[in-house]
All heavy atoms as a GROMACS GRO file, in nm:
protein
  577
    1GLY      N    1   9.357  -1.079   8.457
    1GLY     CA    2   9.430  -1.169   8.372
    1GLY      C    3   9.405  -1.145   8.225
    1GLY      O    4   9.470  -1.203   8.142
    2HIS      N    5   9.310  -1.060   8.191
    2HIS     CA    6   9.280  -1.030   8.050
    2HIS      C    7   9.346  -0.897   8.013
    2HIS      O    8   9.279  -0.798   7.984
    2HIS     CB    9   9.129  -1.023   8.027
    2HIS     CG   10   9.060  -1.151   8.055
    2HIS    ND1   11   9.060  -1.255   7.966
    2HIS    CD2   12   8.992  -1.193   8.164
    2HIS    CE1   13   8.992  -1.357   8.018
    2HIS    NE2   14   8.951  -1.322   8.139
    3TYR      N   15   9.478  -0.897   8.012
    3TYR     CA   16   9.551  -0.772   7.994
    3TYR      C   17   9.533  -0.713   7.854
    3TYR      O   18   9.532  -0.592   7.839
    3TYR     CB   19   9.699  -0.793   8.026
    3TYR     CG   20   9.719  -0.842   8.167
    3TYR    CD1   21   9.774  -0.967   8.192
    3TYR    CD2   22   9.678  -0.766   8.275
    3TYR    CE1   23   9.790  -1.014   8.321
    3TYR    CE2   24   9.694  -0.811   8.404
    3TYR     CZ   25   9.749  -0.936   8.427
    3TYR     OH   26   9.765  -0.981   8.555
    4ASP      N   27   9.515  -0.799   7.753
    4ASP     CA   28   9.494  -0.747   7.619
    4ASP      C   29   9.364  -0.667   7.612
    4ASP      O   30   9.358  -0.560   7.550
    4ASP     CB   31   9.495  -0.858   7.515
    4ASP     CG   32   9.398  -0.971   7.545
    4ASP    OD1   33   9.360  -0.990   7.663
    4ASP    OD2   34   9.362  -1.043   7.450
    5ARG      N   35   9.260  -0.716   7.679
    5ARG     CA   36   9.134  -0.641   7.684
    5ARG      C   37   9.150  -0.513   7.765
    5ARG      O   38   9.091  -0.409   7.732
    5ARG     CB   39   9.022  -0.728   7.742
    5ARG     CG   40   8.976  -0.831   7.641
    5ARG     CD   41   8.866  -0.921   7.684
    5ARG     NE   42   8.777  -0.876   7.788
    5ARG     CZ   43   8.708  -0.960   7.866
    5ARG    NH1   44   8.720  -1.090   7.851
    5ARG    NH2   45   8.628  -0.912   7.958
    6ALA      N   46   9.228  -0.521   7.872
    6ALA     CA   47   9.251  -0.401   7.955
    6ALA      C   48   9.321  -0.294   7.873
    6ALA      O   49   9.285  -0.176   7.881
    6ALA     CB   50   9.335  -0.438   8.078
    7VAL      N   51   9.420  -0.333   7.793
    7VAL     CA   52   9.491  -0.237   7.709
    7VAL      C   53   9.393  -0.172   7.612
    7VAL      O   54   9.392  -0.050   7.596
    7VAL     CB   55   9.608  -0.305   7.633
    7VAL    CG1   56   9.659  -0.216   7.520
    7VAL    CG2   57   9.721  -0.339   7.730
    8GLY      N   58   9.308  -0.252   7.549
    8GLY     CA   59   9.209  -0.198   7.456
    8GLY      C   60   9.113  -0.103   7.524
    8GLY      O   61   9.085   0.006   7.472
    9ASP      N   62   9.062  -0.143   7.639
    9ASP     CA   63   8.968  -0.057   7.712
    9ASP      C   64   9.033   0.074   7.754
    9ASP      O   65   8.973   0.181   7.743
    9ASP     CB   66   8.914  -0.130   7.835
    9ASP     CG   67   8.819  -0.244   7.802
    9ASP    OD1   68   8.774  -0.253   7.685
    9ASP    OD2   69   8.790  -0.323   7.893
   10LEU      N   70   9.156   0.065   7.805
   10LEU     CA   71   9.224   0.185   7.850
   10LEU      C   72   9.254   0.279   7.733
   10LEU      O   73   9.229   0.400   7.744
   10LEU     CB   74   9.355   0.149   7.921
   10LEU     CG   75   9.339   0.101   8.065
   10LEU    CD1   76   9.465   0.031   8.112
   10LEU    CD2   77   9.307   0.219   8.156
   11THR      N   78   9.307   0.226   7.625
   11THR     CA   79   9.341   0.314   7.513
   11THR      C   80   9.215   0.376   7.452
   11THR      O   81   9.217   0.492   7.409
   11THR     CB   82   9.425   0.242   7.406
   11THR    OG1   83   9.358   0.124   7.364
   11THR    CG2   84   9.562   0.207   7.459
   12ASP      N   85   9.106   0.301   7.448
   12ASP     CA   86   8.980   0.356   7.397
   12ASP      C   87   8.930   0.470   7.486
   12ASP      O   88   8.883   0.572   7.436
   12ASP     CB   89   8.871   0.248   7.390
   12ASP     CG   90   8.893   0.151   7.276
   12ASP    OD1   91   8.978   0.178   7.188
   12ASP    OD2   92   8.824   0.047   7.275
   13SER      N   93   8.939   0.454   7.616
   13SER     CA   94   8.885   0.555   7.707
   13SER      C   95   8.976   0.676   7.722
   13SER      O   96   8.931   0.785   7.754
   13SER     CB   97   8.857   0.494   7.845
   13SER     OG   98   8.977   0.463   7.911
   14MET      N   99   9.105   0.659   7.698
   14MET     CA  100   9.201   0.766   7.720
   14MET      C  101   9.204   0.868   7.608
   14MET      O  102   9.216   0.988   7.634
   14MET     CB  103   9.342   0.708   7.739
   14MET     CG  104   9.358   0.634   7.868
   14MET     SD  105   9.507   0.532   7.876
   14MET     CE  106   9.637   0.645   7.840
   15GLY      N  107   9.199   0.823   7.486
   15GLY     CA  108   9.214   0.916   7.374
   15GLY      C  109   9.344   0.992   7.386
   15GLY      O  110   9.448   0.936   7.419
   16GLN      N  111   9.342   1.120   7.362
   16GLN     CA  112   9.461   1.204   7.369
   16GLN      C  113   9.483   1.264   7.508
   16GLN      O  114   9.586   1.326   7.531
   16GLN     CB  115   9.449   1.319   7.267
   16GLN     CG  116   9.446   1.273   7.124
   16GLN     CD  117   9.579   1.218   7.078
   16GLN    OE1  118   9.684   1.259   7.125
   16GLN    NE2  119   9.574   1.123   6.986
   17VAL      N  120   9.387   1.248   7.598
   17VAL     CA  121   9.394   1.319   7.726
   17VAL      C  122   9.393   1.224   7.846
   17VAL      O  123   9.331   1.252   7.946
   17VAL     CB  124   9.278   1.421   7.738
   17VAL    CG1  125   9.294   1.532   7.638
   17VAL    CG2  126   9.144   1.352   7.721
   18GLY      N  127   9.464   1.114   7.836
   18GLY     CA  128   9.467   1.020   7.946
   18GLY      C  129   9.525   1.081   8.072
   18GLY      O  130   9.611   1.168   8.068
   19SER      N  131   9.476   1.032   8.185
   19SER     CA  132   9.525   1.080   8.314
   19SER      C  133   9.655   1.006   8.350
   19SER      O  134   9.684   0.899   8.295
   19SER     CB  135   9.421   1.054   8.423
   19SER     OG  136   9.415   0.916   8.454
   20PRO      N  137   9.730   1.060   8.444
   20PRO     CA  138   9.851   0.991   8.488
   20PRO      C  139   9.822   0.848   8.535
   20PRO      O  140   9.897   0.756   8.503
   20PRO     CB  141   9.903   1.078   8.602
   20PRO     CG  142   9.851   1.214   8.574
   20PRO     CD  143   9.716   1.191   8.510
   21LEU      N  144   9.712   0.830   8.608
   21LEU     CA  145   9.680   0.696   8.657
   21LEU      C  146   9.640   0.602   8.545
   21LEU      O  147   9.671   0.482   8.550
   21LEU     CB  148   9.568   0.703   8.762
   21LEU     CG  149   9.612   0.749   8.900
   21LEU    CD1  150   9.492   0.763   8.992
   21LEU    CD2  151   9.714   0.655   8.959
   22GLN      N  152   9.573   0.653   8.442
   22GLN     CA  153   9.539   0.568   8.328
   22GLN      C  154   9.667   0.520   8.259
   22GLN      O  155   9.677   0.403   8.221
   22GLN     CB  156   9.450   0.641   8.230
   22GLN     CG  157   9.307   0.656   8.278
   22GLN     CD  158   9.224   0.741   8.184
   22GLN    OE1  159   9.266   0.848   8.141
   22GLN    NE2  160   9.105   0.691   8.152
   23PHE      N  161   9.763   0.608   8.245
   23PHE     CA  162   9.889   0.567   8.185
   23PHE      C  163   9.963   0.467   8.272
   23PHE      O  164  10.026   0.374   8.221
   23PHE     CB  165   9.978   0.689   8.153
   23PHE     CG  166   9.942   0.753   8.023
   23PHE    CD1  167   9.860   0.865   8.021
   23PHE    CD2  168   9.986   0.701   7.903
   23PHE    CE1  169   9.825   0.925   7.900
   23PHE    CE2  170   9.952   0.759   7.783
   23PHE     CZ  171   9.871   0.871   7.781
   24PHE      N  172   9.954   0.482   8.404
   24PHE     CA  173  10.015   0.382   8.493
   24PHE      C  174   9.949   0.246   8.473
   24PHE      O  175  10.017   0.144   8.461
   24PHE     CB  176  10.004   0.424   8.640
   24PHE     CG  177  10.045   0.313   8.734
   24PHE    CD1  178  10.178   0.277   8.746
   24PHE    CD2  179   9.950   0.243   8.805
   24PHE    CE1  180  10.215   0.173   8.830
   24PHE    CE2  181   9.986   0.139   8.889
   24PHE     CZ  182  10.119   0.104   8.902
   25HIS      N  183   9.817   0.244   8.470
   25HIS     CA  184   9.748   0.116   8.452
   25HIS      C  185   9.775   0.055   8.315
   25HIS      O  186   9.784  -0.068   8.302
   25HIS     CB  187   9.598   0.132   8.480
   25HIS     CG  188   9.570   0.144   8.625
   25HIS    ND1  189   9.531   0.263   8.683
   25HIS    CD2  190   9.580   0.056   8.726
   25HIS    CE1  191   9.517   0.245   8.813
   25HIS    NE2  192   9.547   0.120   8.842
   26LEU      N  193   9.789   0.137   8.215
   26LEU     CA  194   9.827   0.089   8.083
   26LEU      C  195   9.968   0.028   8.088
   26LEU      O  196   9.992  -0.081   8.035
   26LEU     CB  197   9.821   0.204   7.981
   26LEU     CG  198   9.854   0.169   7.836
   26LEU    CD1  199   9.757   0.065   7.782
   26LEU    CD2  200   9.849   0.296   7.751
   27ALA      N  201  10.060   0.097   8.153
   27ALA     CA  202  10.196   0.045   8.169
   27ALA      C  203  10.194  -0.087   8.244
   27ALA      O  204  10.266  -0.182   8.207
   27ALA     CB  205  10.283   0.146   8.242
   28LEU      N  206  10.114  -0.096   8.346
   28LEU     CA  207  10.103  -0.218   8.425
   28LEU      C  208  10.052  -0.333   8.340
   28LEU      O  209  10.106  -0.444   8.344
   28LEU     CB  210  10.011  -0.193   8.544
   28LEU     CG  211  10.006  -0.294   8.655
   28LEU    CD1  212  10.144  -0.319   8.714
   28LEU    CD2  213   9.910  -0.247   8.763
   29ALA      N  214   9.949  -0.308   8.259
   29ALA     CA  215   9.895  -0.413   8.171
   29ALA      C  216  10.000  -0.458   8.070
   29ALA      O  217  10.021  -0.578   8.050
   29ALA     CB  218   9.769  -0.364   8.101
   30TYR      N  219  10.067  -0.363   8.008
   30TYR     CA  220  10.172  -0.398   7.911
   30TYR      C  221  10.283  -0.479   7.980
   30TYR      O  222  10.333  -0.578   7.925
   30TYR     CB  223  10.233  -0.274   7.848
   30TYR     CG  224  10.157  -0.215   7.733
   30TYR    CD1  225  10.135  -0.078   7.725
   30TYR    CD2  226  10.110  -0.295   7.629
   30TYR    CE1  227  10.068  -0.022   7.617
   30TYR    CE2  228  10.041  -0.241   7.521
   30TYR     CZ  229  10.021  -0.104   7.516
   30TYR     OH  230   9.955  -0.050   7.409
   31SER      N  231  10.321  -0.437   8.098
   31SER     CA  232  10.426  -0.507   8.171
   31SER      C  233  10.386  -0.651   8.199
   31SER      O  234  10.466  -0.743   8.179
   31SER     CB  235  10.455  -0.434   8.302
   31SER     OG  236  10.552  -0.502   8.376
   32ARG      N  237  10.264  -0.672   8.240
   32ARG     CA  238  10.218  -0.808   8.271
   32ARG      C  239  10.201  -0.893   8.146
   32ARG      O  240  10.198  -1.015   8.155
   32ARG     CB  241  10.091  -0.801   8.354
   32ARG     CG  242  10.124  -0.741   8.491
   32ARG     CD  243  10.017  -0.754   8.590
   32ARG     NE  244  10.066  -0.706   8.720
   32ARG     CZ  245   9.988  -0.657   8.812
   32ARG    NH1  246   9.858  -0.647   8.792
   32ARG    NH2  247  10.039  -0.617   8.927
   33MET      N  248  10.193  -0.828   8.030
   33MET     CA  249  10.188  -0.900   7.902
   33MET      C  250  10.328  -0.929   7.849
   33MET      O  251  10.344  -0.994   7.747
   33MET     CB  252  10.111  -0.818   7.798
   33MET     CG  253   9.965  -0.801   7.828
   33MET     SD  254   9.884  -0.682   7.717
   33MET     CE  255   9.893  -0.767   7.561
   34GLY      N  256  10.430  -0.876   7.917
   34GLY     CA  257  10.567  -0.895   7.873
   34GLY      C  258  10.610  -0.796   7.767
   34GLY      O  259  10.714  -0.814   7.702
   35LYS      N  260  10.533  -0.690   7.749
   35LYS     CA  261  10.564  -0.587   7.649
   35LYS      C  262  10.636  -0.471   7.717
   35LYS      O  263  10.583  -0.362   7.734
   35LYS     CB  264  10.437  -0.541   7.580
   35LYS     CG  265  10.371  -0.650   7.499
   35LYS     CD  266  10.251  -0.599   7.423
   35LYS     CE  267  10.195  -0.708   7.334
   35LYS     NZ  268  10.089  -0.656   7.247
   36THR      N  269  10.761  -0.498   7.754
   36THR     CA  270  10.839  -0.402   7.832
   36THR      C  271  10.857  -0.267   7.764
   36THR      O  272  10.840  -0.164   7.829
   36THR     CB  273  10.976  -0.464   7.869
   36THR    OG1  274  10.951  -0.587   7.939
   36THR    CG2  275  11.056  -0.372   7.958
   37PRO      N  276  10.889  -0.262   7.634
   37PRO     CA  277  10.903  -0.128   7.571
   37PRO      C  278  10.773  -0.048   7.575
   37PRO      O  279  10.776   0.073   7.601
   37PRO     CB  280  10.944  -0.160   7.427
   37PRO     CG  281  11.006  -0.296   7.434
   37PRO     CD  282  10.928  -0.368   7.541
   38ASP      N  283  10.660  -0.113   7.552
   38ASP     CA  284  10.532  -0.043   7.558
   38ASP      C  285  10.500   0.001   7.700
   38ASP      O  286  10.447   0.110   7.722
   38ASP     CB  287  10.419  -0.132   7.505
   38ASP     CG  288  10.431  -0.159   7.356
   38ASP    OD1  289  10.476  -0.069   7.281
   38ASP    OD2  290  10.394  -0.270   7.314
   39ALA      N  291  10.536  -0.084   7.796
   39ALA     CA  292  10.514  -0.049   7.937
   39ALA      C  293  10.596   0.074   7.975
   39ALA      O  294  10.546   0.166   8.039
   39ALA     CB  295  10.550  -0.167   8.027
   40ALA      N  296  10.721   0.075   7.931
   40ALA     CA  297  10.808   0.188   7.963
   40ALA      C  298  10.756   0.316   7.899
   40ALA      O  299  10.756   0.422   7.963
   40ALA     CB  300  10.951   0.158   7.916
   41LYS      N  301  10.711   0.307   7.775
   41LYS     CA  302  10.658   0.425   7.706
   41LYS      C  303  10.536   0.480   7.780
   41LYS      O  304  10.525   0.601   7.803
   41LYS     CB  305  10.623   0.390   7.563
   41LYS     CG  306  10.572   0.507   7.483
   41LYS     CD  307  10.541   0.466   7.340
   41LYS     CE  308  10.482   0.582   7.263
   41LYS     NZ  309  10.441   0.544   7.128
   42ALA      N  310  10.443   0.393   7.817
   42ALA     CA  311  10.323   0.437   7.888
   42ALA      C  312  10.358   0.495   8.024
   42ALA      O  313  10.302   0.596   8.067
   42ALA     CB  314  10.224   0.322   7.901
   43PHE      N  315  10.452   0.431   8.094
   43PHE     CA  316  10.492   0.481   8.225
   43PHE      C  317  10.558   0.618   8.214
   43PHE      O  318  10.527   0.708   8.292
   43PHE     CB  319  10.587   0.381   8.293
   43PHE     CG  320  10.616   0.417   8.436
   43PHE    CD1  321  10.524   0.385   8.535
   43PHE    CD2  322  10.732   0.482   8.471
   43PHE    CE1  323  10.550   0.419   8.668
   43PHE    CE2  324  10.759   0.515   8.602
   43PHE     CZ  325  10.668   0.483   8.701
   44ARG      N  326  10.645   0.634   8.115
   44ARG     CA  327  10.708   0.766   8.094
   44ARG      C  328  10.603   0.874   8.068
   44ARG      O  329  10.614   0.986   8.118
   44ARG     CB  330  10.806   0.761   7.976
   44ARG     CG  331  10.939   0.707   8.010
   44ARG     CD  332  11.038   0.727   7.895
   44ARG     NE  333  11.147   0.634   7.907
   44ARG     CZ  334  11.154   0.517   7.844
   44ARG    NH1  335  11.060   0.479   7.762
   44ARG    NH2  336  11.256   0.438   7.864
   45GLU      N  337  10.503   0.840   7.989
   45GLU     CA  338  10.396   0.937   7.959
   45GLU      C  339  10.319   0.971   8.087
   45GLU      O  340  10.285   1.088   8.110
   45GLU     CB  341  10.302   0.884   7.852
   45GLU     CG  342  10.198   0.983   7.808
   45GLU     CD  343  10.254   1.110   7.746
   45GLU    OE1  344  10.363   1.106   7.683
   45GLU    OE2  345  10.190   1.216   7.760
   46GLY      N  346  10.291   0.871   8.169
   46GLY     CA  347  10.225   0.898   8.297
   46GLY      C  348  10.307   0.990   8.385
   46GLY      O  349  10.254   1.084   8.445
   47ARG      N  350  10.438   0.964   8.390
   47ARG     CA  351  10.526   1.050   8.470
   47ARG      C  352  10.528   1.192   8.414
   47ARG      O  353  10.526   1.289   8.490
   47ARG     CB  354  10.668   0.992   8.473
   47ARG     CG  355  10.679   0.862   8.551
   47ARG     CD  356  10.658   0.878   8.696
   47ARG     NE  357  10.786   0.891   8.762
   47ARG     CZ  358  10.800   0.926   8.886
   47ARG    NH1  359  10.696   0.950   8.961
   47ARG    NH2  360  10.919   0.937   8.940
   48ALA      N  361  10.530   1.204   8.282
   48ALA     CA  362  10.531   1.336   8.219
   48ALA      C  363  10.403   1.412   8.251
   48ALA      O  364  10.402   1.535   8.255
   48ALA     CB  365  10.548   1.322   8.068
   49ARG      N  366  10.295   1.339   8.276
   49ARG     CA  367  10.166   1.402   8.308
   49ARG      C  368  10.145   1.418   8.458
   49ARG      O  369  10.037   1.453   8.502
   49ARG     CB  370  10.053   1.321   8.247
   49ARG     CG  371  10.054   1.327   8.095
   49ARG     CD  372   9.952   1.233   8.036
   49ARG     NE  373   9.963   1.231   7.892
   49ARG     CZ  374   9.870   1.273   7.808
   49ARG    NH1  375   9.755   1.321   7.854
   49ARG    NH2  376   9.888   1.267   7.678
   50GLY      N  377  10.249   1.388   8.537
   50GLY     CA  378  10.240   1.415   8.680
   50GLY      C  379  10.224   1.294   8.770
   50GLY      O  380  10.197   1.308   8.890
   51LEU      N  381  10.243   1.174   8.718
   51LEU     CA  382  10.229   1.053   8.799
   51LEU      C  383  10.334   1.051   8.910
   51LEU      O  384  10.454   1.068   8.884
   51LEU     CB  385  10.245   0.929   8.711
   51LEU     CG  386  10.231   0.794   8.781
   51LEU    CD1  387  10.088   0.776   8.833
   51LEU    CD2  388  10.267   0.682   8.685
   52GLU      N  389  10.289   1.031   9.032
   52GLU     CA  390  10.376   1.022   9.150
   52GLU      C  391  10.335   0.900   9.231
   52GLU      O  392  10.218   0.859   9.230
   52GLU     CB  393  10.364   1.148   9.236
   52GLU     CG  394  10.410   1.275   9.167
   52GLU     CD  395  10.560   1.280   9.144
   52GLU    OE1  396  10.636   1.212   9.216
   52GLU    OE2  397  10.601   1.353   9.052
   53VAL      N  398  10.429   0.845   9.304
   53VAL     CA  399  10.404   0.722   9.380
   53VAL      C  400  10.289   0.738   9.479
   53VAL      O  401  10.214   0.643   9.503
   53VAL     CB  402  10.533   0.672   9.449
   53VAL    CG1  403  10.575   0.764   9.562
   53VAL    CG2  404  10.517   0.528   9.495
   54HIS      N  405  10.271   0.854   9.538
   54HIS     CA  406  10.164   0.872   9.637
   54HIS      C  407  10.024   0.859   9.575
   54HIS      O  408   9.926   0.841   9.648
   54HIS     CB  409  10.179   1.007   9.710
   54HIS     CG  410  10.157   1.126   9.623
   54HIS    ND1  411  10.032   1.178   9.597
   54HIS    CD2  412  10.245   1.204   9.555
   54HIS    CE1  413  10.043   1.281   9.516
   54HIS    NE2  414  10.172   1.300   9.489
   55MET      N  415  10.016   0.866   9.442
   55MET     CA  416   9.888   0.853   9.373
   55MET      C  417   9.848   0.706   9.355
   55MET      O  418   9.734   0.677   9.322
   55MET     CB  419   9.896   0.918   9.234
   55MET     CG  420   9.933   1.066   9.239
   55MET     SD  421   9.984   1.129   9.078
   55MET     CE  422   9.824   1.163   9.007
   56ILE      N  423   9.942   0.616   9.377
   56ILE     CA  424   9.924   0.474   9.348
   56ILE      C  425   9.872   0.401   9.471
   56ILE      O  426   9.919   0.424   9.583
   56ILE     CB  427  10.058   0.413   9.303
   56ILE    CG1  428  10.117   0.489   9.184
   56ILE    CG2  429  10.044   0.265   9.271
   56ILE    CD1  430  10.032   0.495   9.062
   57HIS      N  431   9.777   0.311   9.449
   57HIS     CA  432   9.726   0.227   9.557
   57HIS      C  433   9.844   0.150   9.618
   57HIS      O  434   9.932   0.103   9.543
   57HIS     CB  435   9.621   0.130   9.502
   57HIS     CG  436   9.550   0.055   9.609
   57HIS    ND1  437   9.604  -0.057   9.668
   57HIS    CD2  438   9.431   0.076   9.668
   57HIS    CE1  439   9.520  -0.102   9.759
   57HIS    NE2  440   9.413  -0.022   9.761
   58PRO      N  441   9.847   0.136   9.750
   58PRO     CA  442   9.960   0.066   9.813
   58PRO      C  443   9.988  -0.073   9.755
   58PRO      O  444  10.105  -0.113   9.747
   58PRO     CB  445   9.917   0.056   9.960
   58PRO     CG  446   9.829   0.175   9.980
   58PRO     CD  447   9.754   0.191   9.849
   59ASP      N  448   9.886  -0.144   9.711
   59ASP     CA  449   9.908  -0.277   9.653
   59ASP      C  450   9.984  -0.270   9.521
   59ASP      O  451  10.048  -0.368   9.481
   59ASP     CB  452   9.775  -0.349   9.630
   59ASP     CG  453   9.706  -0.390   9.759
   59ASP    OD1  454   9.771  -0.389   9.866
   59ASP    OD2  455   9.586  -0.422   9.753
   60ASP      N  456   9.976  -0.158   9.451
   60ASP     CA  457  10.041  -0.143   9.321
   60ASP      C  458  10.175  -0.070   9.329
   60ASP      O  459  10.245  -0.056   9.228
   60ASP     CB  460   9.950  -0.067   9.224
   60ASP     CG  461   9.830  -0.150   9.180
   60ASP    OD1  462   9.842  -0.274   9.177
   60ASP    OD2  463   9.726  -0.090   9.150
   61ARG      N  464  10.214  -0.028   9.447
   61ARG     CA  465  10.339   0.048   9.460
   61ARG      C  466  10.463  -0.034   9.425
   61ARG      O  467  10.556   0.021   9.365
   61ARG     CB  468  10.350   0.112   9.597
   61ARG     CG  469  10.256   0.230   9.608
   61ARG     CD  470  10.266   0.304   9.736
   61ARG     NE  471  10.164   0.410   9.737
   61ARG     CZ  472  10.130   0.477   9.843
   61ARG    NH1  473  10.189   0.454   9.959
   61ARG    NH2  474  10.037   0.570   9.835
   62PRO      N  475  10.469  -0.164   9.458
   62PRO     CA  476  10.586  -0.241   9.413
   62PRO      C  477  10.600  -0.240   9.260
   62PRO      O  478  10.711  -0.227   9.207
   62PRO     CB  479  10.561  -0.381   9.467
   62PRO     CG  480  10.476  -0.358   9.588
   62PRO     CD  481  10.385  -0.244   9.549
   63ALA      N  482  10.489  -0.251   9.189
   63ALA     CA  483  10.493  -0.247   9.042
   63ALA      C  484  10.538  -0.109   8.995
   63ALA      O  485  10.614  -0.097   8.898
   63ALA     CB  486  10.357  -0.282   8.984
   64PHE      N  487  10.492  -0.004   9.062
   64PHE     CA  488  10.535   0.132   9.030
   64PHE      C  489  10.687   0.142   9.042
   64PHE      O  490  10.753   0.197   8.953
   64PHE     CB  491  10.467   0.233   9.123
   64PHE     CG  492  10.511   0.375   9.100
   64PHE    CD1  493  10.436   0.459   9.019
   64PHE    CD2  494  10.626   0.425   9.158
   64PHE    CE1  495  10.475   0.591   8.997
   64PHE    CE2  496  10.667   0.556   9.137
   64PHE     CZ  497  10.590   0.639   9.057
   65GLN      N  498  10.741   0.090   9.151
   65GLN     CA  499  10.886   0.100   9.174
   65GLN      C  500  10.963   0.025   9.065
   65GLN      O  501  11.067   0.073   9.019
   65GLN     CB  502  10.921   0.044   9.313
   65GLN     CG  503  10.859   0.120   9.428
   65GLN     CD  504  10.906   0.264   9.439
   65GLN    OE1  505  11.009   0.302   9.386
   65GLN    NE2  506  10.829   0.345   9.508
   66ILE      N  507  10.913  -0.091   9.024
   66ILE     CA  508  10.980  -0.168   8.918
   66ILE      C  509  10.977  -0.092   8.787
   66ILE      O  510  11.079  -0.079   8.718
   66ILE     CB  511  10.914  -0.306   8.904
   66ILE    CG1  512  10.946  -0.392   9.027
   66ILE    CG2  513  10.960  -0.376   8.775
   66ILE    CD1  514  10.864  -0.518   9.037
   67LEU      N  515  10.860  -0.040   8.751
   67LEU     CA  516  10.849   0.037   8.626
   67LEU      C  517  10.937   0.160   8.632
   67LEU      O  518  11.005   0.194   8.534
   67LEU     CB  519  10.704   0.075   8.600
   67LEU     CG  520  10.612  -0.039   8.556
   67LEU    CD1  521  10.466   0.001   8.572
   67LEU    CD2  522  10.643  -0.078   8.412
   68ASP      N  523  10.939   0.228   8.744
   68ASP     CA  524  11.020   0.349   8.759
   68ASP      C  525  11.168   0.316   8.740
   68ASP      O  526  11.240   0.388   8.673
   68ASP     CB  527  10.994   0.412   8.896
   68ASP     CG  528  11.051   0.551   8.908
   68ASP    OD1  529  11.031   0.633   8.816
   68ASP    OD2  530  11.116   0.578   9.010
   69ALA      N  531  11.213   0.205   8.797
   69ALA     CA  532  11.353   0.164   8.783
   69ALA      C  533  11.385   0.130   8.637
   69ALA      O  534  11.496   0.157   8.590
   69ALA     CB  535  11.381   0.045   8.873
   70GLN      N  536  11.289   0.074   8.566
   70GLN     CA  537  11.313   0.036   8.426
   70GLN      C  538  11.327   0.157   8.335
   70GLN      O  539  11.399   0.151   8.235
   70GLN     CB  540  11.199  -0.053   8.375
   70GLN     CG  541  11.200  -0.191   8.433
   70GLN     CD  542  11.079  -0.273   8.392
   70GLN    OE1  543  10.981  -0.221   8.339
   70GLN    NE2  544  11.086  -0.402   8.416
   71VAL      N  545  11.260   0.264   8.366
   71VAL     CA  546  11.263   0.380   8.276
   71VAL      C  547  11.371   0.483   8.312
   71VAL      O  548  11.401   0.568   8.232
   71VAL     CB  549  11.125   0.451   8.265
   71VAL    CG1  550  11.020   0.356   8.215
   71VAL    CG2  551  11.084   0.515   8.395
   72ARG      N  552  11.427   0.470   8.430
   72ARG     CA  553  11.534   0.561   8.468
   72ARG      C  554  11.659   0.530   8.386
   72ARG      O  555  11.685   0.415   8.356
   72ARG     CB  556  11.568   0.545   8.617
   72ARG     CG  557  11.489   0.641   8.704
   72ARG     CD  558  11.536   0.639   8.846
   72ARG     NE  559  11.444   0.550   8.917
   72ARG     CZ  560  11.479   0.465   9.011
   72ARG    NH1  561  11.603   0.454   9.048
   72ARG    NH2  562  11.390   0.389   9.069
   73PRO      N  563  11.737   0.632   8.352
   73PRO     CA  564  11.861   0.608   8.278
   73PRO      C  565  11.948   0.507   8.355
   73PRO      O  566  11.963   0.516   8.477
   73PRO     CB  567  11.929   0.745   8.275
   73PRO     CG  568  11.816   0.843   8.288
   73PRO     CD  569  11.714   0.774   8.377
   74GLY      N  570  11.995   0.408   8.285
   74GLY     CA  571  12.077   0.304   8.347
   74GLY      C  572  11.993   0.196   8.411
   74GLY      O  573  12.045   0.100   8.466
   75GLY      N  574  11.857   0.209   8.404
   75GLY     CA  575  11.769   0.112   8.468
   75GLY      C  576  11.743  -0.010   8.387
   75GLY      O  577  11.793  -0.039   8.285
   0.00000   0.00000   0.00000
C-alpha cells in the first residue's frame, strides 16, 4: 500500500540497468497510484528489455494483461 515508497526504492535500485521485472513492478506501483502515463512508460521499457508474461508471478498476470492492453496501439 506504500506505492510511493516502492517507486522510490525501485528507481533507486534500478539506476540505468533495471531488469524487465523491475520495470514491471515499477509500472504496477505507478498504476496503483493512478499514474497511468508513468505506468505505461515503465511497462513499455520493461517490454523493450524482454518482459514476457511467463516471467510474471501468476497472481500478477491480470495486472500484466491490463498494462499490456493499455500500451498497445488503440489500447
